[in-house]
N, C-alpha and C positions, 0 to 999 in steps of 0.2 A: 698266647692265643688261645681263647676259650674254646670249649668243645664245640659251640654252636657254631664258630665262625668258618671251619671248612664245610658245614653241613650248608650254611646260608649261600656260600659261594658256590658250591655244587649246584644248589637249587636254582640260583640265578642263571647259570650256564645252561642248564637243562631248560628253563623257559626259553631262553634264546635260540637254543637248538631247534625246541619245538616250533617257535615261530618262523624260523627257517625252513623247516620241513613243511610247516603249513603253506608258506608262500610257495616253495617249490611245487607241491602239490596242486596249488591253484593255477600255477603256470601251464604244469603238464596237463591240467584239466582242460584249461583252456584251449590249449594247442590242440588237445584231442577233440574238443567239441568243434573247434574251427576246421579241422580237416574233415570230420564225419559230416558238417554241414556243407562244406565244398563238395564232397563225393556225394551227398544225397542230391545235390541241385541237379534239376533236368538239364540234359545236355541240348544246346541250341544250335541247331544246323541250319546255316545261311542256305536258301535254295535259290538260284537265278532262273527267272521265267518270264516270257514275255511274248508278244507286246502286251500292253494293258488292255484289258477289256477281252483278250481272247480266250477261248475255251481253256486253253492250258492255264492262262493266268486265273480263270475264276475257279479251276479245278484245285490249284495250289492255295489259293486264298481259302477255300472251303476247307481243304487239308491243314492248314495252319490252324484255324479256328477249332477244328475237331481234336488236333493234337493238344491244343490249349486247354481246352475243357476236359479232356478225358486221358491225357498221358502225364504220368508223373516222372517218366525218364528221358522223354524226348520232346523238344519244341522245335518249331519250324520259324525261320525268319526269312520272308521272301524278299527278293531282291527283283524289281521290275526292270526289264531290258527291252531293247527294241525288237528282239526276235532272238530264235534259237542259236543263232551265230554268235551274238554277244554273249550270251548264257553259257556257251561252251568255252568262249573265250575267258570268261569270268573263272570258269572252273579250272581252266588249264593256267591261269594266272594266280591260283590259291586264293582268289577274292571270295569264292563260294566254296561251299562243302559238297552242294548237290546242284544239279541242272537238268532242265527240261529240254530235250532236243530229239529231233529224228534220227535214227540210226544210221542213216546214210551221209549225214553231214560231217565236215571235218571236225575232229575233236582231239583232245589232248591224247598223246600215245598211251598213257596210262589210264584213260578212261574206263570204267567198268560199270556194268548194269546192275541196279538193285531192283528195279521192278518196271514192268512194260505197263506204261499208262494207257495206250490203245495201239491197236493193231489197223495200220492204213493199207487200204487196198487201192490197186491202180484200175481205174475204170476209163476205158476208151470206148468211145461211140461215134458214130456217124450218121447225122440227119439224113433221113430219106429223101429229103428234096421236096416234099409236097406239104402243103400246110391247108388249114380249112377243115371241112368236115372229115376228110380223108387222112387226117394227121394221124390217127390211132390204128391205121392199118399197118400190116406187116412191112417193115421197110424193106425196099429193093435198090437202095441207093448204089452208086459206083464203087463206094469203098465198101468191101467185104471183109478183107483182112487186112493186117498190118502191112503187107507187102505191096498193097496198092496205095500207101501213103505216099509213094515216091511221087514227086512233082506236084504234091498237093500241100494244103496249109492245115497246119493243127493249133485250135485254141487251148491255151494251158491256164487252167484256173490256179491262181497264185502267182506272185510277182517275185518270189525268191527264185534263186538259180537251182534249188534241189529238183523241183518238178522239171524243169527243163532239162538237167542233167540225167535225170531217171528215164525220160522220154528216149534221149540219145541212146542210153544203154540198151533199151528195148529194141530200137532200131536195129542197132548194130547185132544184137543177139538174133534178130529176125532176118539178117541178111540185107537190110536197107541202109543206104549210105545216108549219115544224117544231114549231110548238106544238101541233099536232094529234097528234103522235106523243109518248108517254111513253117515257122511259128509266130504265134503272137500271145503274149501273156496278159490276162485281166486279173483284177484285184476281186477279192471275194465279195466286193460290195458293187461289181460290174457284170453280174450275170445277164441282165437282161441286154447290155451291150453285146455281151458274147452272142447271147441267142439271136439277135438281130443283124450280126455280122454275116453277110452272105459269102464273103470271101473264105470262110471256114470250111473245110470239108470233113473235119473231125475234131471231137474236142477230148480234152483228158483232164481227169480230176483225181485228186489222191487224198484218202480220208477213210475214215470208219464207214463200214456199210450202211449205217444209220445217220449218215451224215446230212444234215438238213442242207447243207451247200452242194453236195452232189446230186441230191434228190431234186432240189430247186433247178439246178442246172439243166438236168435231164427234162423236167418237166417243160422249162422254158422253151430249150430247142425243140421240143415235141410240138409246142404250140405253133411254134412261128415256122418250122421247117420241116416238120414231119416226124414220125416215129423213129425212135432211135434204132440203130443196127450196132450192137456191141460186138467189138473187136477182140476177138481172144489173143492171147499172148502165148502161143503154141509152145515158144521157146522158154517157157517160165522156168522149168526144171533145169535146163543147162544154163541158163543165166543165174539161177540161185547156186549152182555147183561154182561157178566162177566168181560170182559176188556173194561171199557168205552173209552180207549185210541184208540182202533180200532173201525171201522165201517163195517157192511156188505155192500158189493158193487157188481157190475156185470161188467164183461169186455164185452163189445159190441162183436159181431160176425164180423169178418173181419178186426179188428183195427189194426193188425200186417200185414196183407197181404190181399190182394184183390181176387187175382186168383192165385192157389186156396185160399179161405177164411180161415185166421188163426185168431182165432179161427172159426169152421164152424157156432157155435150159441153162444149166450151169455153164460158165465161161470161165475158162483158164487165166489166170492172171498172177501177177506178182504182188507182194506185200511187203512193207517195210515198217518196222516198229517204231513207235514214239516213246521214249525211255526216259527213266529217271536215272540219271547217271550220277556217279561220284569217282574218285580217285582211287587207285589202288592203295594208296597211303592211309585212307579211311581205316581207323581201328575195326577189327571184325565185332567187337562188342557193340560200338556204336551202329554199324550197317545192320547188325541183327536186331538191335533194338528199333530202329527206324523200320525195318522190314515188318517185324511182329506188329507194330503199332499201326502201319499203314493199313494192314490187312484187317486189324481189330476194329479200326475207326471207318472202313470203308462203306458199311451200310449208312453211317451216319452222314458221310460226305455226299452218298447217292441221293439223300432226301434234300440236299441243298442244289446240287446241279446234277446234270445228266452223265457228264463224263465219266465219272469214276466207275460206273457201271462196265467200263471196258478194262479196269485196272486188273492185271493178271500177273502171275509169277513168270520170271523168265524161265526158259528152258536150260537145264543143266545137265541132260542127258546127253546133248550132243553139242559139238564144237560151234560157238556162236561168236559173232563179231558185233560188238565188243563183247568180252568175256563177262560171265557173273562175278559179282564180287563174292569173296570167300565168306563174308558174314552172310549175306542173303543166302548162299548156297549151303551153308551149314544148316540155316533154319529149314530151307525146302527139303534137304535129303535126310534131315533128323540126325545129323552128324554134329551138331552145335556141342561144344565141349561143355560139360557140367562146371559149377562153381569150383568144385575141387581139382578137375582139370586144367582150369585156368590158372588158379592161384595157388597150387600146391608148393611151386618154387618160392612164392611169397611166404608161404607158412613155414617152410624149412629157414628161410631167411629169418623170419619173425622169431623163430625158435632160437636161431643162433644169436641174433639181437637182443632177445630176452637174456639169454644165457651171460652176454657180455655185459648186459645192464645190470645183471643180478651181481655179477663180479665187481662191476665198478660200485653198485650200491653198498655191496659189503665193505669194499675199500674205502667208500666216503664215510660209511658208519664208523669204521675204525678211526677213520682220520678225526671226524667230529668228536669221537669218544676218546680223544688222546688225553684230554684233561681229566677225565674220570679215571683213566687208566693210570695216570700219574698220581692223582689223588688216592686211588687204591694202594699204590706202592708207598705214598707218604702215610696213609692210615696204617698199613702193616708195619711201616718203621716207627710211627708213633706209639703202635701197641707194644713193640719190641721195647720202646724206650720206657712206657709205663709198666711193663715187666721188671725192668731194672728198679723203678721206683718203688714197685710191690714189694720188691725183696728187702727194700730198707725202710718200708712202712712202719711207723712207729705207734699206729693204732688203728682200731677198726674203722675210725671215721675216715682215715688215709685210704684205707682199702674201698670203703664205700664210695668216695669221690673218684677213685681210679676205675672203678666199675662203671659209674655213671659215664664217665667220659668215654670207656669202651663201647658201653651201651649205645651211645649216639652215633659212634663210628661204625659200629655193626648195622645199626638201623639205616644209616646213609649207605652202606656197601649193599646191604639187601635191596634196596630202593633201586639202586643203580642196576643191579643184576636182573631185577623185575623188567627194567626199561631197556635191558640189552646192552647197557653201556659197559658192562663187565662181562668178560667171558667166563665160562664155567672153571677154565683152568685156572684163571686167576682167583677165583673162589675157593679153589682146592688150596691154594698157597695162603690164602686168607684164613682159612679154617685151620690149618697147621699152627699159625702164628696166635689165633684166638685159644686154641687148644692149650699151648705154651702159656699163655697169660692165665688160663683158667687153674693151671697146676700151680703157678706161681702164686695166685691167691689163696689157693686152698692151702700150700704148704705155709705161707705167711701167716694165716689166720690160725693154722694149727699152732704156729710157733708162738704167735702172740697169746693164744689161750692156754699154752703150756706155761710161758712166762707168768701169766698172770695167776696161774694155779700156784706156782711156786711161791710167787710174791704174798699171795693170801695164805700160804699154809701155816696153820698154827704152831707155836713153839712147844718145847716139852712141858708137860702138865706136872703139877706136884705129886699126883701118884705115880707118875713114870720116874720122876727123881727118887722117889721112895724106892 
């Protein structure tokens, strides 16, 4: 085998190994890029809200548009439902990540609050019974307080069972037997019908203080049946203690009309929050990202619809039902974990993983370089064989041929060493063999030169014979 044969063979193997390493690198890079692309994709949260066209639905639609335009971490996908009850049912079934619903509705056991969409106040009033020019005079109707509702009829705005159940809670808390109070429910589009119904002795509405529905209903009953007498919920604090989903509140004087002032003075009442809810299982990072983004775009949403002006943070300082999700609470209380706090365990795991990968890479490199190590051993053996040939070399040309062969072997070994295919300890052994070869060449060259001198030495001269 010529000196160039092992060199060419090793060169081909290095090329194949290089191609393998490049292919493996492309695979790893592609996997890392795909993982990074997946991680950096905005999180899409499904939010159930309804019915279509309602204030809640309009707010959520505007919210989704604002998130799409301004958020790089969270997007919303609205799911339109028939109402809050269906929205909460989808949340409980895992078909929605978020839901909009009133805090006193039936909801999943693990439902938690992310934000307060608005605060709904209970407004109870009784028409004075007069109409015409005197309709704006101070009310003096026969219903002056909630206890007077026994044996009378209350018109409730809203056809869901939530407002009816709330009225019964107020009646029980005020010492009135609910069965003694008749009720009739009207849709939000039946305000005039409610105002013209002379069988009603009082009306109930539940909504924000600036609700157009509540204000319209009060004005309509005032026109047809006289100025309103607002009924205070004197037992509001006691009810709130027994029913954590309600809060004791006050209706400010003149909030529904300035002149004359409706109501004339502040009125005690109950409130119930309209909430953006999620399940406890939603990750802290997702909940925190949604909460931050919601309040970051609240101004943008307000420019499109009126409802977002009521979006507020939930109370975390007192026990509430449902409880506040830990992700939102962390942002509110400033206890949100830092990046290192969240992922320190992953960093340690990554270090261990990298250590394992490094060991595996070292083993793989040794495995892939086994042919080079075998070649290195073969090269050493070949040099040892050349040493034997050098000792028997008959001419300087034979020595030069052996040196050329060894030079090629040395060049290949150095190249493999530079590429990491041969370890340093292998090169030490290789150096010992090479040193032996150099000594053998030097000795044989000296021997050949000595023999040549003897062969060329002149015979005895005539002078010396004389």
